[in-house]
C-alpha positions, 0 to 999 in steps of 0.5 A, a space after each residue: 228515415 235516418 237509421 244507419 244501424 239496422 237491427 240484426 234478425 235472430 231467432 230471439 227477436 222475430 215476430 211470432 204467429 199466435 198458437 191455434 185454438 183446438 177448434 181452429 178452421 181454415 177460414 180463420 187463416 186467410 184466403 191468399 191469392 197468387 197472381 202470375 204465370 204468363 206463358 212460359 213462366 208458370 212455375 213461379 206462381 206455383 212455387 209461391 202458392 205451394 209455399 203459402 199452403 205449407 206455411 199455413 195459409 187457410 186457403 190459397 188460390 192461383 190466378 194464371 193463364 187458363 192453360 196452366 190450371 190443369 198442371 197446377 192442380 195435378 201437382 198440388 190438388 190443395 190449390 184452387 186455380 182460376 184461368 183468366 184471359 183478362 182482368 175482368 175475370 179476376 175481379 170476383 176472386 180478387 175481392 174475395 181474397 184477404 191478401 194477394 201475392 202478385 207478379 211472379 212470371 206475370 210478364 209485362 205485356 197486355 195481360 200482365 198490365 191489365 191484371 196489375 192495374 186491377 190489383 193496384 186498386 185493392 185495399 187488402 194487403 199485398 206482396 209485389 215481386 218480379 214483374 209487378 215491380 218492373 211495371 211499377 218502375 215503368 210507372 204503368 201502375 201505382 203501388 197500393 196501400 199495405 203492399 210489401 215490395 220485394 226487389 232484388 238489386 236489379 229491380 231496386 235499381 229500376 225502381 230508383 232509376 239508377 244502376 245496380 252498382 249505385 244500389 250495391 254501394 249503399 243498400 241502406 240508402 237505397 232501401 230507405 229511398 224506395 220506402 220513402 217514395 212508395 210509403 210501404 214495407 220493402 225487402 231488399 233481397 241479397 246477401 244481408 237482406 234489408 227490411 225497412 218500413 215507413 216508420 223508420 225501422 230497419 232490419 238486416 238478415 245475415 243468414 243465407 247461403 250462395 247455393 240459394 243463387 238460383 231460380 224460384 227462391 224469390 217466388 217462395 219468399 213472396 208466398 211465405 210473406 203472403 201466408 204470414 200476413 194471411 195469418 194476421 201478422 202485419 206486412 212488416 212483421 210478416 216480412 221479418 219472419 219470412 226473410 229469416 225463415 227463408 234465409 235460415 232454411 237456405 243456410 241449412 240446406 246450402 251446406 250440401 253445396 250446389 244444386 239446391 232447388 227452391 222447393 227443397 226449402 219447403 219442409 225446412 221452412 215448415 220445421 223452422 216455423 214450428 220451432 219459432 211459432 208452435 201451432 199449439 200451446 
């Protein structure tokens, strides 16, 4: 990959979802599985799963610690929730799902390691974030085919075994090195988010706002990418559209200043998605 001039994303060059037929049903828009949420980090997969529902995924399941399921369903009864103590309990659901979003709050202990080992052997498209990336960087797992990796600068540094300053000095080289090593689509998050794929395509999103510097924003981006894959975009197409929607929504709401919550983006992303990709012709 040799491109040094990324294409800037804007409202006119984004991938689009096809309109839905009048007789559409949920089975046509994917079964997305979100996997994560070890003790103390239940909110991360819940944000991702909620975003996936609001972005149009047909069905969304969450696999998490048993203790979290009651709270998940009280907060969002549209979700399906499976409590798992080991990866063996996840096999059937993983095989039934059409796309998986993995790593938010997963942890790096025995529970997370066993689950990520199972997920790495699936052939369906996946989005890996957070601790999935940390376990990948530790070489405790191999990245599956058709995966989208979504590192921030710190996670990118771990994936490339260097320091954050090195990544920040040349993010284009960094993302191209990650793509070359793992042969997948990569989203390098931060100001001027970069998206690159194994075909050598490179894009940049200059939207966003400093008010987005808070907890949970990466979780909802991962869920959004997964939802768009579930609705039949390619992993790279889904990453491009999701990054722009996410950043644009944050830019709009960031005008109100500090205190922006990741969940505040849900209705704005939904509105922007409808503007870009109308549900009906």
